[in-house]
DRENNU-718057 format. One line per 3 residues: their letters; for each residue y, x, z of C-alpha. Coordinates in nm, 3 decimals, m for minus. Layout:
A	Y/X/Z; ...
REM end
This chain:
MSA	1.531/m1.064/1.775; 1.390/m1.376/1.647; 1.278/m1.455/1.265
TQA	1.362/m1.810/1.354; 1.742/m1.733/1.396; 1.826/m1.501/1.121
PVG	1.640/m1.473/0.774; 1.374/m1.236/0.735; 1.422/m0.981/0.419
IVG	1.200/m0.866/0.155; 1.291/m0.547/m0.039; 1.094/m0.544/m0.374
SGE	0.999/m0.887/m0.563; 0.663/m0.765/m0.713; 0.342/m0.952/m0.629
FGT	0.290/m0.822/m0.253; 0.643/m0.893/m0.176; 0.642/m1.217/m0.343
SLA	0.326/m1.334/m0.156; 0.497/m1.194/0.213; 0.803/m1.395/0.128
WLL	0.582/m1.685/0.049; 0.352/m1.629/0.327; 0.665/m1.624/0.558
AMN	0.849/m1.956/0.388; 0.496/m2.132/0.465; 0.530/m2.026/0.824
GHQ	0.876/m2.207/0.863; 1.061/m1.866/0.819; 1.388/m1.841/0.600
VIL	1.341/m1.542/0.355; 1.582/m1.333/0.153; 1.386/m1.178/m0.167
YTR	1.569/m0.865/m0.279; 1.559/m0.793/m0.661; 1.784/m0.534/m0.824
SPD	1.779/m0.753/m1.153; 2.075/m1.007/m1.170; 1.851/m1.215/m1.442
KKE	1.561/m1.243/m1.192; 1.763/m1.361/m0.906; 1.916/m1.624/m1.132
CIN	1.606/m1.738/m1.254; 1.405/m1.757/m0.903; 1.699/m1.951/m0.752
ATR	1.759/m2.177/m1.029; 1.360/m2.242/m1.120; 1.170/m2.157/m0.785
HNS	0.953/m1.911/m0.989; 0.921/m1.556/m1.014; 0.834/m1.441/m1.375
DAF	0.703/m1.119/m1.285; 0.499/m1.207/m1.020; 0.277/m1.545/m0.994
PDL	0.487/m1.722/m1.256; 0.285/m2.033/m1.200; 0.366/m2.021/m0.810
TLP	0.626/m2.272/m0.716; 0.867/m2.082/m0.410; 0.953/m2.273/m0.119
SLI	1.308/m2.365/m0.077; 1.308/m2.124/0.223; 1.324/m1.862/m0.011
TAS	1.656/m1.717/m0.161; 1.695/m1.434/m0.416; 1.946/m1.152/m0.399
NDL	2.036/m0.842/m0.531; 2.299/m0.782/m0.273; 2.139/m0.510/m0.055
AEL	2.396/m0.511/0.179; 2.355/m0.908/0.219; 1.968/m0.807/0.343
MHN	2.089/m0.566/0.557; 2.361/m0.727/0.738; 2.224/m1.070/0.772
CSL	1.842/m1.035/0.844; 1.648/m1.003/1.174; 1.416/m0.752/0.993
LLL	1.300/m0.588/0.632; 0.996/m0.561/0.478; 1.005/m0.283/0.226
TVP	0.723/m0.363/m0.069; 0.842/m0.131/m0.342; 0.653/0.184/m0.484
AAA	0.631/0.495/m0.292; 0.849/0.689/m0.556; 1.107/0.449/m0.488
MPD	1.126/0.479/m0.148; 1.337/0.812/m0.117; 1.635/0.627/m0.306
LLA	1.606/0.325/m0.144; 1.616/0.430/0.225; 1.889/0.684/0.113
EMY	2.088/0.373/m0.027; 1.994/0.187/0.273; 2.119/0.465/0.521
KIA	2.469/0.446/0.336; 2.487/0.093/0.397; 2.397/0.104/0.769
STP	2.286/0.414/0.949; 2.159/0.175/1.211; 1.963/m0.090/1.021
CPL	1.767/m0.397/1.144; 1.391/m0.317/1.213; 1.226/m0.179/0.873
VSG	0.860/m0.263/0.810; 0.687/m0.069/0.507; 0.415/m0.251/0.309
CKG	0.365/0.074/0.081; 0.042/0.243/0.031; 0.182/0.578/m0.101
FMP	0.322/0.911/m0.003; 0.672/1.008/m0.064; 0.721/1.229/m0.388
SGE	0.731/1.514/m0.130; 0.401/1.442/0.024; 0.548/1.308/0.342
RIS	0.470/1.001/0.512; 0.738/0.713/0.466; 0.744/0.649/0.838
TFA	0.831/1.007/0.908; 1.083/0.986/0.654; 1.266/0.718/0.773
EKL	1.238/0.873/1.128; 1.413/1.163/1.038; 1.712/0.956/0.844
FGD	1.777/0.679/1.064; 1.651/0.844/1.432; 1.323/0.788/1.616
QLP	1.504/0.492/1.818; 1.494/0.261/1.486; 1.195/0.025/1.532
FAV	0.969/0.099/1.220; 0.637/m0.061/1.146; 0.373/m0.013/0.862
LSG	0.174/m0.313/0.747; m0.148/m0.245/0.583; m0.497/m0.367/0.537
PNF	m0.738/m0.517/0.276; m0.438/m0.766/0.156; m0.481/m0.837/m0.240
AAE	m0.144/m1.057/m0.280; m0.337/m1.289/m0.528; m0.542/m1.388/m0.254
IIR	m0.296/m1.437/0.031; m0.123/m1.700/m0.219; m0.471/m1.839/m0.232
QVP	m0.517/m1.887/0.141; m0.807/m1.671/0.170; m0.898/m1.574/0.519
TIS	m0.721/m1.230/0.542; m0.676/m0.953/0.811; m0.378/m0.697/0.817
VAA	m0.272/m0.485/1.099; 0.093/m0.398/1.224; 0.167/m0.055/1.348
SKH	0.426/0.097/1.533; 0.574/0.312/1.800; 0.752/m0.001/1.919
PAL	0.512/m0.250/2.062; 0.810/m0.508/2.067; 0.808/m0.515/1.666
VAT	0.449/m0.554/1.663; 0.488/m0.842/1.888; 0.734/m0.981/1.660
LQP	0.544/m0.945/1.327; 0.217/m1.104/1.443; 0.348/m1.461/1.504
ILG	0.622/m1.480/1.216; 0.313/m1.337/0.969; 0.007/m1.469/1.101
NRF	m0.130/m1.831/1.096; m0.462/m1.996/1.011; m0.544/m1.772/0.703
FRV	m0.354/m1.458/0.788; m0.465/m1.280/1.071; m0.252/m0.968/1.204
YGS	m0.369/m0.742/1.448; m0.159/m0.454/1.614; m0.180/m0.094/1.644
DDL	0.016/0.207/1.805; m0.170/0.463/1.562; 0.122/0.450/1.298
AGV	m0.012/0.787/1.156; m0.381/0.630/1.088; m0.279/0.270/0.971
ELG	m0.049/0.441/0.722; m0.276/0.690/0.603; m0.566/0.470/0.553
GIL	m0.370/0.260/0.307; m0.261/0.598/0.104; m0.579/0.774/0.116
KNV	m0.833/0.486/0.000; m0.637/0.502/m0.356; m0.826/0.773/m0.465
LAI	m1.151/0.659/m0.332; m1.078/0.336/m0.502; m1.023/0.520/m0.863
AAG	m1.328/0.725/m0.779; m1.515/0.382/m0.712; m1.360/0.253/m1.038
IHD	m1.495/0.557/m1.261; m1.835/0.504/m1.105; m1.888/0.139/m1.156
GLQ	m1.745/0.191/m1.508; m2.028/0.448/m1.566; m2.266/0.174/m1.461
LGH	m2.432/0.375/m1.187; m2.632/0.240/m0.927; m2.607/0.061/m0.554
NSR	m2.717/0.366/m0.408; m2.443/0.602/m0.568; m2.173/0.354/m0.467
AAL	m2.273/0.347/m0.106; m2.294/0.735/m0.112; m1.957/0.739/m0.268
ITR	m1.777/0.528/m0.032; m1.936/0.707/0.254; m1.855/1.056/0.176
GMH	m1.509/0.941/0.035; m1.431/0.778/0.392; m1.567/1.131/0.542
EMS	m1.280/1.303/0.307; m1.022/1.047/0.427; m1.113/1.081/0.806
SLA	m1.078/1.435/0.814; m0.764/1.458/0.628; m0.608/1.175/0.822
TRL	m0.713/1.295/1.161; m0.586/1.675/1.096; m0.224/1.463/1.033
GAR	m0.251/1.293/1.376; m0.462/0.986/1.295; m0.725/0.866/1.543
EST	m1.068/0.834/1.371; m1.132/0.511/1.502; m0.820/0.368/1.309
LMG	m0.991/0.493/0.999; m1.294/0.298/1.069; m1.083/m0.031/1.093
ISG	m0.898/m0.263/0.927; m0.644/m0.020/0.727; m0.896/0.274/0.647
LGD	m1.260/0.130/0.583; m1.148/m0.235/0.529; m0.896/m0.146/0.277
AIL	m1.142/0.093/0.129; m1.407/m0.159/0.093; m1.157/m0.402/m0.106
SCT	m1.028/m0.147/m0.321; m1.377/0.006/m0.424; m1.534/m0.331/m0.503
SSL	m1.302/m0.536/m0.693; m1.114/m0.553/m1.026; m0.800/m0.683/m0.875
SRN	m0.737/m0.332/m0.753; m0.515/m0.135/m0.977; m0.651/0.213/m0.887
YRL	m1.011/0.073/m0.919; m0.890/m0.063/m1.250; m0.748/0.282/m1.378
GTA	m1.081/0.440/m1.267; m1.271/0.188/m1.500; m1.046/0.273/m1.792
LSR	m1.090/0.627/m1.728; m1.492/0.612/m1.720; m1.431/0.434/m2.077
GAT	m1.236/0.775/m2.202; m0.892/0.613/m2.209; m0.609/0.843/m2.132
IEQ	m0.366/0.793/m1.827; m0.098/0.649/m2.040; m0.342/0.415/m2.214
ALR	m0.475/0.277/m1.876; m0.128/0.236/m1.717; m0.032/0.025/m2.039
EIN	m0.323/m0.182/m1.990; m0.250/m0.225/m1.574; 0.113/m0.274/m1.649
STV	0.188/m0.184/m1.292; 0.236/0.136/m1.036; m0.088/0.287/m0.922
EGI	m0.026/0.470/m0.656; m0.345/0.680/m0.667; m0.221/0.908/m0.967
ATA	0.042/1.040/m0.740; m0.160/1.058/m0.435; m0.456/1.277/m0.564
PLV	m0.275/1.617/m0.627; m0.065/1.561/m0.302; m0.389/1.510/m0.097
LEI	m0.503/1.832/m0.234; m0.199/2.015/m0.173; m0.218/1.896/0.195
AEK	m0.599/1.964/0.239; m0.536/2.311/0.118; m0.297/2.375/0.391
YGL	m0.569/2.261/0.645; m0.856/2.444/0.499; m1.046/2.129/0.398
DLP	m1.253/2.090/0.109; m1.237/1.753/m0.054; m1.496/1.748/m0.344
ITS	m1.455/1.367/m0.464; m1.051/1.379/m0.443; m1.091/1.721/m0.636
AVQ	m1.305/1.536/m0.903; m1.055/1.243/m0.925; m0.802/1.482/m0.990
SII	m1.003/1.674/m1.269; m1.041/1.341/m1.433; m0.702/1.233/m1.398
SGS	m0.583/1.552/m1.555; m0.821/1.563/m1.815; m0.991/1.853/m1.743
VKP	m1.344/1.729/m1.650; m1.501/1.421/m1.811; m1.640/1.183/m1.557
AEA	m2.007/1.204/m1.632; m1.967/1.600/m1.566; m1.756/1.510/m1.247
IAA	m2.037/1.310/m1.090; m2.311/1.584/m1.197; m2.085/1.839/m1.005
LMT	m2.076/1.626/m0.736; m2.457/1.602/m0.718; m2.534/1.963/m0.766
RPW	m2.312/2.105/m0.480; m2.477/2.350/m0.240; m2.703/2.192/0.035
KYE	m2.516/2.106/0.372; m2.572/1.906/0.695; m2.368/1.601/0.732
REM end
């Protein structure tokens, strides 16, 4: 499998998909960027601009847009999937109809399936465990990839050959890709930090202090690790790039959509108002209740996640949730 002999496909033409397409093209690889919209396909191919993601960015000529999913599946060396988690079931089912044994797949999505299942396990059930499947995750704001800010990411797979393929085609002087065989850990780190980022946005929106932010991130990481290890992840992975690294990024920057949702909720905005303001998918909204359902099965108490879900649902105000967290019964760390 060589990315230089066949194009790399990107399924999803949003900011992250566009940034990966640009990164691959910068590294000299031909890319087919998939969009369902015929108008967007024509616009990208005619103008070299994606009006919905970095409209001022001129896309390299190595990038071609397509709205034919079968074209990607039949012609590409591998496919990177960057659509929201809610769209994954239909996308993977459509892909299965086109080719039940597709080229290697790489998920750049940071969310659970609507059922609460991880995307990698769903794909394995659908295509079989022999399909090379990987997850690409880490502290990777798309806007900063485009700016060529030094960035690290991690590619995780049960198939070492796929990791060995991804590292050189994505990696360069400003984008460094580490490898991992802990697929569950890398995937869960990217998913679970969404809820913590909402909490951090609420915290900062309330203009609380540095002490409390450190406390929030520390205890939030404890919740993430407690649940992830029950689901088969290694604790060391949660303390790495895709866990702690992604959490620090998402909990400290307004570039994070989950963080921006939290700051909007702290001002008293409704979910609907916040989403209109953000104008993009916020994975943490769907993640929080799913995390609590899974935690209940394992008998885990996740007070920060519970507080975030209470605020999202409108049953508790942000200041009340903070007060409740600080008055919980004493315990050992």
